[in-house]
C-alpha positions, 0 to 999 in steps of 0.5 A: 270585355270592350274599354272603347274609350280607354282605347287608342285607335289607328287606322292603316298606314294603306287606308285611303282617303274616302272611308274605306278604313277600318281601326284597330285599338290593340293597346287593352289587356286582352282585347283587338279591338276593330271598328268601320271608321267612318262608323265605329259601333259597333266595336268587335273584340276579339282574342289578341290571339286570333286577332294574330293569328287572321292578321298572320294569314292576310298577309299570307295570302290566306283568304284570296282567291 
């Protein structure tokens, strides 16, 4: 279960001032929370291994067309 009250949210250093930001909370054991900074509800929760795989794939350009 994801406890959003205990989450420490952070934005990417590449986020801009237009509010188009994704926030991630990875301080809780067994779960990584992801939310939209301008509309924080709902929170998506992922197992840490799945989130790490997504981030790695993004960094390598796997999702670019």
